[in-house]
C-alpha positions as a LaTeX table, in Angstrom:
\begin{tabular}{lrrr}
\hline
Residue & $x$ (\AA) & $y$ (\AA) & $z$ (\AA) \\
\hline
Met1 & $-14.56$ & 62.36 & 15.59 \\
Ser2 & $-15.79$ & 59.53 & 13.41 \\
Ile3 & $-14.86$ & 56.06 & 12.25 \\
Ala4 & $-14.91$ & 57.16 & 8.61 \\
Thr5 & $-12.42$ & 59.94 & 9.32 \\
Ala6 & $-10.20$ & 57.61 & 11.34 \\
Ile7 & $-10.11$ & 55.03 & 8.55 \\
Arg8 & $-9.49$ & 57.68 & 5.88 \\
Asp9 & $-6.71$ & 59.42 & 7.80 \\
Arg10 & $-5.29$ & 56.26 & 9.38 \\
Asp11 & $-5.50$ & 58.01 & 12.75 \\
Val12 & $-6.85$ & 56.23 & 15.85 \\
Ala13 & $-7.19$ & 59.61 & 17.58 \\
Glu14 & $-10.19$ & 60.28 & 15.33 \\
Leu15 & $-12.13$ & 57.30 & 16.70 \\
Pro16 & $-15.04$ & 57.97 & 19.09 \\
Ser17 & $-14.16$ & 57.52 & 22.74 \\
Arg18 & $-15.75$ & 57.58 & 26.17 \\
Arg19 & $-15.16$ & 61.33 & 26.20 \\
Asp20 & $-17.92$ & 61.59 & 23.60 \\
Glu21 & $-21.14$ & 61.37 & 25.59 \\
Ala22 & $-22.97$ & 59.36 & 22.94 \\
Trp23 & $-20.12$ & 56.82 & 22.86 \\
Arg24 & $-19.20$ & 56.58 & 26.53 \\
Trp25 & $-20.28$ & 52.92 & 26.79 \\
Thr26 & $-18.85$ & 51.93 & 23.38 \\
Asp27 & $-15.33$ & 53.29 & 23.52 \\
Leu28 & $-13.45$ & 52.56 & 20.30 \\
Arg29 & $-10.37$ & 54.71 & 20.84 \\
Gly30 & $-9.53$ & 52.88 & 24.05 \\
Leu31 & $-10.01$ & 49.53 & 22.34 \\
Ile32 & $-8.19$ & 49.99 & 19.03 \\
Arg33 & $-4.50$ & 50.85 & 19.36 \\
Lys34 & $-3.64$ & 50.47 & 15.68 \\
Leu35 & $-5.94$ & 50.69 & 12.69 \\
Pro36 & $-6.05$ & 47.58 & 10.50 \\
Pro37 & $-5.05$ & 47.93 & 6.83 \\
Pro38 & $-7.73$ & 48.69 & 4.22 \\
Ser39 & $-9.92$ & 45.70 & 3.40 \\
Glu40 & $-9.00$ & 43.89 & 0.22 \\
Arg41 & $-11.40$ & 43.18 & $-2.60$ \\
Phe42 & $-13.16$ & 39.86 & $-1.99$ \\
Ala43 & $-13.29$ & 37.42 & $-4.90$ \\
Gly44 & $-14.68$ & 34.29 & $-3.24$ \\
Glu45 & $-18.17$ & 32.87 & $-3.00$ \\
Leu46 & $-20.75$ & 33.48 & $-0.29$ \\
Asp47 & $-23.33$ & 31.17 & 1.19 \\
Ala48 & $-26.96$ & 32.27 & 1.04 \\
Gly49 & $-27.95$ & 35.14 & 3.31 \\
Ala50 & $-30.57$ & 34.91 & 6.04 \\
Phe51 & $-33.15$ & 36.87 & 4.02 \\
Asp52 & $-32.18$ & 35.86 & 0.47 \\
Ala53 & $-35.18$ & 33.58 & $-0.02$ \\
Leu54 & $-37.57$ & 36.42 & 0.83 \\
Ala55 & $-36.52$ & 38.94 & $-1.83$ \\
Ala56 & $-36.14$ & 38.91 & $-5.60$ \\
Asp57 & $-33.91$ & 42.00 & $-5.37$ \\
Arg58 & $-30.78$ & 40.95 & $-3.49$ \\
Arg59 & $-27.78$ & 43.24 & $-2.94$ \\
Val60 & $-24.38$ & 42.33 & $-1.47$ \\
Val61 & $-21.91$ & 44.89 & $-0.13$ \\
Ile62 & $-18.56$ & 43.19 & 0.54 \\
Asn63 & $-15.74$ & 45.02 & 2.29 \\
Gly64 & $-17.39$ & 48.33 & 1.46 \\
Arg65 & $-17.86$ & 47.65 & $-2.26$ \\
Gly66 & $-21.11$ & 47.25 & $-4.19$ \\
Ala67 & $-23.47$ & 49.65 & $-2.41$ \\
Asp68 & $-25.59$ & 50.73 & $-5.39$ \\
Pro69 & $-28.44$ & 53.13 & $-4.55$ \\
Ile70 & $-31.91$ & 51.71 & $-3.92$ \\
Glu71 & $-34.65$ & 53.75 & $-5.60$ \\
Ile72 & $-38.32$ & 52.82 & $-5.25$ \\
Ala73 & $-40.55$ & 54.68 & $-7.68$ \\
Arg74 & $-43.69$ & 56.51 & $-6.67$ \\
Gly75 & $-46.58$ & 54.17 & $-5.87$ \\
Ser76 & $-44.60$ & 50.94 & $-6.38$ \\
Thr77 & $-43.89$ & 48.05 & $-3.99$ \\
Ala78 & $-40.58$ & 46.24 & $-3.43$ \\
Val79 & $-38.78$ & 43.82 & $-1.14$ \\
Val80 & $-34.99$ & 44.27 & $-1.09$ \\
Ala81 & $-32.44$ & 42.18 & 0.83 \\
Val82 & $-29.08$ & 43.88 & 1.52 \\
Arg83 & $-26.09$ & 42.07 & 3.00 \\
Phe84 & $-23.20$ & 44.02 & 4.52 \\
Val85 & $-20.37$ & 41.48 & 4.54 \\
Ser86 & $-16.90$ & 41.88 & 6.04 \\
Arg87 & $-14.28$ & 39.36 & 5.01 \\
Gly88 & $-10.83$ & 39.36 & 6.55 \\
Ala89 & $-9.39$ & 41.67 & 9.17 \\
Gly90 & $-9.24$ & 44.97 & 7.27 \\
Ala91 & $-10.96$ & 48.33 & 7.67 \\
His92 & $-13.61$ & 49.72 & 5.33 \\
Ile93 & $-16.59$ & 52.04 & 4.97 \\
Ala94 & $-19.81$ & 51.35 & 3.07 \\
Arg95 & $-22.35$ & 53.99 & 2.07 \\
Leu96 & $-25.88$ & 53.20 & 0.92 \\
Thr97 & $-28.71$ & 55.55 & $-0.08$ \\
Val98 & $-32.36$ & 54.50 & $-0.15$ \\
Glu99 & $-34.97$ & 56.72 & $-1.80$ \\
Val100 & $-38.63$ & 55.73 & $-1.48$ \\
Gly101 & $-41.08$ & 57.72 & $-3.58$ \\
Ala102 & $-44.46$ & 59.06 & $-2.54$ \\
Asp103 & $-47.00$ & 56.34 & $-1.63$ \\
Ala104 & $-44.42$ & 53.61 & $-2.38$ \\
Lys105 & $-43.83$ & 50.61 & $-0.12$ \\
Leu106 & $-40.48$ & 49.01 & 0.69 \\
Gln107 & $-39.52$ & 46.11 & 2.90 \\
Leu108 & $-35.79$ & 46.40 & 3.51 \\
Leu109 & $-34.22$ & 43.24 & 4.93 \\
Glu110 & $-30.68$ & 43.93 & 6.06 \\
Thr111 & $-27.94$ & 41.72 & 7.48 \\
Tyr112 & $-24.44$ & 42.29 & 8.88 \\
Glu113 & $-21.94$ & 39.43 & 8.65 \\
Ser114 & $-18.21$ & 39.10 & 9.34 \\
Asp115 & $-15.65$ & 36.34 & 9.73 \\
Gly116 & $-12.81$ & 38.02 & 11.59 \\
Ala117 & $-11.45$ & 41.11 & 13.29 \\
Ala118 & $-12.65$ & 43.64 & 10.70 \\
Leu119 & $-13.32$ & 47.31 & 11.45 \\
Ser120 & $-16.33$ & 48.41 & 9.44 \\
Glu121 & $-18.80$ & 51.26 & 9.22 \\
Ala122 & $-22.00$ & 51.30 & 7.18 \\
Ala123 & $-23.51$ & 54.76 & 6.63 \\
Ile124 & $-27.10$ & 54.47 & 5.39 \\
Thr125 & $-29.40$ & 57.29 & 4.32 \\
Ile126 & $-33.12$ & 56.51 & 3.97 \\
Thr127 & $-35.58$ & 59.10 & 2.63 \\
Leu128 & $-39.33$ & 58.55 & 2.53 \\
Gly129 & $-41.68$ & 60.58 & 0.32 \\
Lys130 & $-45.20$ & 61.62 & 1.29 \\
Gly131 & $-47.32$ & 58.65 & 2.26 \\
Ala132 & $-44.46$ & 56.19 & 1.72 \\
Ser133 & $-44.12$ & 53.09 & 3.88 \\
Val134 & $-40.89$ & 51.31 & 4.84 \\
Glu135 & $-40.27$ & 48.35 & 7.10 \\
Arg136 & $-36.59$ & 47.77 & 7.90 \\
Val137 & $-35.54$ & 44.52 & 9.57 \\
Val138 & $-31.87$ & 44.30 & 10.56 \\
Leu139 & $-30.14$ & 41.09 & 11.64 \\
Ala140 & $-26.60$ & 41.78 & 12.89 \\
Gln141 & $-24.60$ & 38.60 & 13.45 \\
Asp142 & $-20.99$ & 39.72 & 13.47 \\
Asp143 & $-17.89$ & 37.76 & 14.38 \\
Ala144 & $-16.88$ & 37.84 & 18.04 \\
Glu145 & $-13.67$ & 39.72 & 17.13 \\
Ala146 & $-15.24$ & 42.28 & 14.78 \\
Val147 & $-15.80$ & 45.98 & 15.39 \\
Ser148 & $-18.94$ & 46.83 & 13.43 \\
Val149 & $-20.87$ & 50.10 & 13.32 \\
Ser150 & $-24.03$ & 50.89 & 11.37 \\
Gln151 & $-25.37$ & 54.44 & 11.30 \\
Ala152 & $-28.70$ & 55.06 & 9.59 \\
Arg153 & $-30.22$ & 58.49 & 9.01 \\
Val154 & $-33.92$ & 58.42 & 8.22 \\
Thr155 & $-35.98$ & 61.35 & 7.00 \\
Leu156 & $-39.78$ & 61.09 & 6.93 \\
Ala157 & $-42.25$ & 63.15 & 4.93 \\
Ala158 & $-45.88$ & 63.86 & 5.82 \\
Arg159 & $-48.02$ & 60.73 & 6.34 \\
Ala160 & $-45.00$ & 58.44 & 5.89 \\
Arg161 & $-44.67$ & 55.29 & 7.97 \\
Phe162 & $-41.32$ & 53.81 & 9.01 \\
Ser163 & $-41.05$ & 50.62 & 11.05 \\
Gln164 & $-37.77$ & 49.10 & 12.18 \\
Thr165 & $-36.64$ & 46.04 & 14.12 \\
Val166 & $-32.93$ & 45.65 & 14.88 \\
Val167 & $-31.80$ & 42.22 & 16.09 \\
Ala168 & $-28.21$ & 41.82 & 17.31 \\
Ser169 & $-25.88$ & 39.17 & 18.69 \\
Gly170 & $-22.99$ & 41.52 & 19.48 \\
Ala171 & $-19.30$ & 41.53 & 18.59 \\
Arg172 & $-16.08$ & 42.77 & 20.13 \\
Arg173 & $-17.78$ & 46.11 & 19.67 \\
Gln174 & $-21.04$ & 46.51 & 17.78 \\
Arg175 & $-23.15$ & 49.64 & 17.45 \\
Leu176 & $-26.40$ & 49.97 & 15.52 \\
Glu177 & $-27.48$ & 53.60 & 15.47 \\
Thr178 & $-30.60$ & 55.16 & 13.96 \\
Gln179 & $-31.35$ & 58.88 & 13.75 \\
Val180 & $-34.80$ & 59.94 & 12.54 \\
Thr181 & $-36.08$ & 63.34 & 11.46 \\
His182 & $-39.81$ & 63.23 & 12.13 \\
Pro183 & $-41.98$ & 65.95 & 10.56 \\
Gly184 & $-45.16$ & 65.17 & 12.47 \\
Ala185 & $-47.90$ & 65.78 & 9.88 \\
Gly186 & $-49.48$ & 62.36 & 10.42 \\
Ala187 & $-46.21$ & 60.43 & 10.00 \\
Glu188 & $-45.78$ & 57.32 & 12.14 \\
Leu189 & $-42.58$ & 55.72 & 13.43 \\
Arg190 & $-41.88$ & 52.39 & 15.13 \\
Leu191 & $-38.34$ & 51.66 & 16.37 \\
Asp192 & $-37.83$ & 48.24 & 17.98 \\
Gly193 & $-34.78$ & 46.28 & 19.01 \\
Ile194 & $-33.61$ & 42.92 & 20.36 \\
Tyr195 & $-30.15$ & 41.99 & 21.61 \\
Leu196 & $-29.13$ & 38.49 & 22.67 \\
Leu197 & $-25.59$ & 38.53 & 24.00 \\
Ala198 & $-23.28$ & 35.86 & 25.40 \\
Asp199 & $-19.58$ & 35.31 & 26.13 \\
Lys200 & $-17.80$ & 38.72 & 26.02 \\
Arg201 & $-19.86$ & 40.22 & 23.23 \\
His202 & $-20.88$ & 43.87 & 23.26 \\
Ser203 & $-23.82$ & 45.46 & 21.43 \\
Asp204 & $-25.03$ & 49.08 & 21.48 \\
Gln205 & $-28.42$ & 50.13 & 20.12 \\
Thr206 & $-28.66$ & 53.91 & 19.95 \\
Thr207 & $-31.58$ & 55.92 & 18.57 \\
Val208 & $-32.36$ & 59.62 & 18.28 \\
Val209 & $-35.77$ & 60.82 & 17.10 \\
Thr210 & $-36.50$ & 64.51 & 16.55 \\
His211 & $-40.16$ & 65.51 & 16.27 \\
Ala212 & $-40.20$ & 68.79 & 14.39 \\
Gly213 & $-43.92$ & 69.25 & 13.66 \\
Thr214 & $-47.40$ & 68.60 & 14.99 \\
Asp215 & $-49.36$ & 65.31 & 15.05 \\
Gly216 & $-46.48$ & 62.84 & 14.95 \\
Val217 & $-46.39$ & 59.35 & 16.48 \\
Thr218 & $-43.40$ & 57.33 & 17.72 \\
Ala219 & $-43.55$ & 53.92 & 19.41 \\
Gln220 & $-40.35$ & 52.25 & 20.56 \\
Leu221 & $-39.76$ & 48.91 & 22.30 \\
Ala222 & $-36.38$ & 47.26 & 22.91 \\
Lys223 & $-35.64$ & 44.06 & 24.82 \\
Gly224 & $-32.34$ & 42.39 & 25.60 \\
Val225 & $-30.90$ & 39.27 & 27.19 \\
Val226 & $-27.28$ & 39.17 & 28.38 \\
Arg227 & $-25.28$ & 36.38 & 30.01 \\
Asp228 & $-21.67$ & 35.36 & 30.76 \\
Gln229 & $-19.56$ & 38.56 & 30.53 \\
Ala230 & $-21.58$ & 40.24 & 27.78 \\
Arg231 & $-22.56$ & 43.91 & 27.78 \\
Gly232 & $-25.69$ & 45.44 & 26.30 \\
Val233 & $-26.15$ & 49.16 & 25.73 \\
Phe234 & $-29.42$ & 50.94 & 24.98 \\
Gln235 & $-29.53$ & 54.69 & 24.37 \\
Gly236 & $-32.81$ & 56.15 & 23.19 \\
Arg237 & $-33.55$ & 59.85 & 22.92 \\
Ile238 & $-36.78$ & 61.44 & 21.72 \\
Val239 & $-36.75$ & 65.20 & 21.20 \\
Val240 & $-40.03$ & 67.07 & 20.82 \\
Ala241 & $-39.25$ & 70.49 & 19.41 \\
Glu242 & $-41.07$ & 73.69 & 20.26 \\
Gly243 & $-44.33$ & 73.80 & 18.34 \\
Ala244 & $-44.51$ & 70.01 & 17.79 \\
Asp245 & $-47.86$ & 69.86 & 19.56 \\
Arg246 & $-50.00$ & 66.72 & 19.78 \\
Thr247 & $-46.92$ & 64.50 & 19.53 \\
Asp248 & $-47.51$ & 60.98 & 20.85 \\
Ala249 & $-44.13$ & 59.37 & 21.69 \\
Arg250 & $-43.58$ & 56.31 & 23.86 \\
Met251 & $-40.38$ & 54.37 & 24.58 \\
Gly252 & $-39.71$ & 51.20 & 26.52 \\
His253 & $-36.52$ & 49.24 & 27.20 \\
His254 & $-36.43$ & 46.02 & 29.22 \\
Ala255 & $-33.52$ & 43.62 & 29.77 \\
Leu256 & $-32.75$ & 40.34 & 31.49 \\
Ile257 & $-29.34$ & 39.73 & 33.05 \\
Leu258 & $-28.66$ & 36.00 & 33.34 \\
Ser259 & $-25.26$ & 36.03 & 35.06 \\
Asp260 & $-23.49$ & 38.04 & 37.74 \\
Arg261 & $-20.78$ & 39.30 & 35.36 \\
Ala262 & $-23.06$ & 40.47 & 32.55 \\
Glu263 & $-23.92$ & 44.17 & 32.27 \\
Val264 & $-26.62$ & 46.39 & 30.79 \\
Asp265 & $-26.28$ & 50.17 & 30.46 \\
Ala266 & $-29.48$ & 51.99 & 29.55 \\
Lys267 & $-30.23$ & 55.66 & 29.00 \\
Pro268 & $-33.77$ & 56.44 & 27.80 \\
Glu269 & $-34.39$ & 60.18 & 27.43 \\
Leu270 & $-37.23$ & 62.54 & 26.57 \\
Glu271 & $-36.54$ & 66.18 & 25.73 \\
Ile272 & $-39.84$ & 68.02 & 25.44 \\
Tyr273 & $-40.14$ & 71.66 & 24.38 \\
Ala274 & $-43.85$ & 71.59 & 23.47 \\
Asp275 & $-46.87$ & 71.65 & 25.78 \\
Asp276 & $-49.69$ & 69.59 & 24.29 \\
Val277 & $-48.00$ & 66.18 & 24.05 \\
Ala278 & $-48.41$ & 62.60 & 25.27 \\
Cys279 & $-44.93$ & 61.20 & 25.97 \\
Ala280 & $-43.63$ & 58.48 & 28.26 \\
His281 & $-40.68$ & 56.16 & 28.71 \\
Gly282 & $-39.93$ & 53.10 & 30.81 \\
Asn283 & $-36.85$ & 51.05 & 31.64 \\
Thr284 & $-36.40$ & 47.81 & 33.60 \\
Val285 & $-33.38$ & 45.57 & 34.10 \\
Gly286 & $-33.69$ & 42.36 & 36.11 \\
Ala287 & $-33.45$ & 38.58 & 36.24 \\
Leu288 & $-35.79$ & 35.80 & 35.18 \\
Asp289 & $-38.90$ & 35.39 & 37.31 \\
Glu290 & $-37.97$ & 32.62 & 39.73 \\
Asp291 & $-41.63$ & 31.76 & 40.35 \\
Ala292 & $-42.22$ & 31.26 & 36.62 \\
Leu293 & $-39.04$ & 29.19 & 36.39 \\
Phe294 & $-40.15$ & 27.04 & 39.33 \\
Tyr295 & $-43.60$ & 26.56 & 37.79 \\
Ala296 & $-42.09$ & 25.46 & 34.45 \\
Arg297 & $-39.78$ & 22.97 & 36.18 \\
Gln298 & $-42.69$ & 21.58 & 38.15 \\
Arg299 & $-44.26$ & 20.76 & 34.80 \\
Gly300 & $-41.34$ & 18.49 & 33.96 \\
Met301 & $-39.03$ & 20.86 & 32.06 \\
Gly302 & $-35.30$ & 20.81 & 32.61 \\
Glu303 & $-33.82$ & 24.08 & 33.82 \\
Pro304 & $-32.05$ & 24.98 & 30.52 \\
Glu305 & $-35.24$ & 24.37 & 28.53 \\
Ala306 & $-37.33$ & 26.34 & 31.02 \\
Arg307 & $-34.94$ & 29.30 & 30.91 \\
Ala308 & $-34.91$ & 29.27 & 27.11 \\
Leu309 & $-38.70$ & 29.13 & 26.97 \\
Leu310 & $-39.10$ & 32.06 & 29.35 \\
Thr311 & $-36.54$ & 34.20 & 27.55 \\
Glu312 & $-38.16$ & 33.42 & 24.19 \\
Ala313 & $-41.47$ & 34.59 & 25.61 \\
Phe314 & $-39.79$ & 37.71 & 26.97 \\
Ile315 & $-38.50$ & 38.86 & 23.57 \\
Gly316 & $-41.51$ & 37.46 & 21.69 \\
Glu317 & $-43.45$ & 40.69 & 22.07 \\
Val318 & $-40.87$ & 42.49 & 19.91 \\
Val319 & $-40.63$ & 39.67 & 17.35 \\
Asp320 & $-44.41$ & 39.66 & 16.93 \\
Arg321 & $-44.38$ & 43.31 & 15.89 \\
Ile322 & $-42.40$ & 42.54 & 12.71 \\
Gly323 & $-44.81$ & 43.01 & 9.83 \\
His324 & $-43.09$ & 40.90 & 7.16 \\
Glu325 & $-44.16$ & 37.32 & 7.92 \\
Gly326 & $-41.09$ & 35.68 & 6.40 \\
Ala327 & $-38.67$ & 37.99 & 8.18 \\
Arg328 & $-40.57$ & 37.50 & 11.42 \\
Glu329 & $-40.12$ & 33.73 & 11.20 \\
Val330 & $-36.42$ & 34.06 & 10.32 \\
Val331 & $-35.87$ & 36.23 & 13.40 \\
Arg332 & $-37.93$ & 33.93 & 15.60 \\
Ala333 & $-35.94$ & 30.86 & 14.51 \\
Trp334 & $-32.62$ & 32.70 & 14.85 \\
Ala335 & $-33.48$ & 33.88 & 18.38 \\
Ala336 & $-34.62$ & 30.42 & 19.44 \\
Gly337 & $-31.39$ & 28.93 & 18.15 \\
Arg338 & $-29.27$ & 31.35 & 20.15 \\
Leu339 & $-31.29$ & 31.00 & 23.34 \\
Arg340 & $-31.42$ & 27.20 & 23.19 \\
Gly341 & $-27.85$ & 26.82 & 21.98 \\
\hline
\end{tabular}
């Protein structure tokens, strides 16, 4: 079952459903009764993207077209901005490959944008050579009626470093999935996420990390804020294979629910088949600290401003971990706008 197969065969029965364990909180088959027609070629003009000013190399993938491979030569440095844009209410698939040579450095700034009830899937393959370094920052701001799925498969080599921050505002259904093959061998991985959801928006951040060798590090931190009738989903699984000794893997997910009808579903998992490891995970879901809110209001703040300030501080820990200064400030401003708006 896959979205790509469903779109290709024009068969809704091929869509993932709640019967698929990994999709039980993001059921597409129960949502979509009829597949939309294929997306048409877009010939209009686009406004500037959120990260355009930060990169000399700018790529635009519109309605599945224009996904040229990204190849970063050994030892070189690059900043690339990629926009996945859906225009209209059609269905399409985009595929992008990213190859980063040994000891090369890439900052990949990625956005998802739509303006209607499109059904889209982006399949991204990222391969890092020995000693390569990649920071991926994803800003997903889809239309409220869109169904948008991004699936990234990342393969690390020895001593590689991959850092990721996914920031999402949700859609009718939105899923941002990352699967990482981790070799150990001194490679380091950071997987972070933020979701800020309102109205009836839905966002699913799913990650799977497989540690296959010794001396690997993974650090993961996700934070979310949901209100109105929104629904946030976090699924994180770290697998430590037999023989992957001295793995250091830590995962945390924390969410705030700001209304009685909002919902958060979280499933952090560790599967450990090795003995000499340091692994831990944590998960909390709650409301704003009423004492902190009272203290802020006693200092003269109105309640909306106080709530926005406290929620900004809550997600600020994740924002601060973004390495690219320009991208960090874009995300900070975007988050503040949503929380104060």
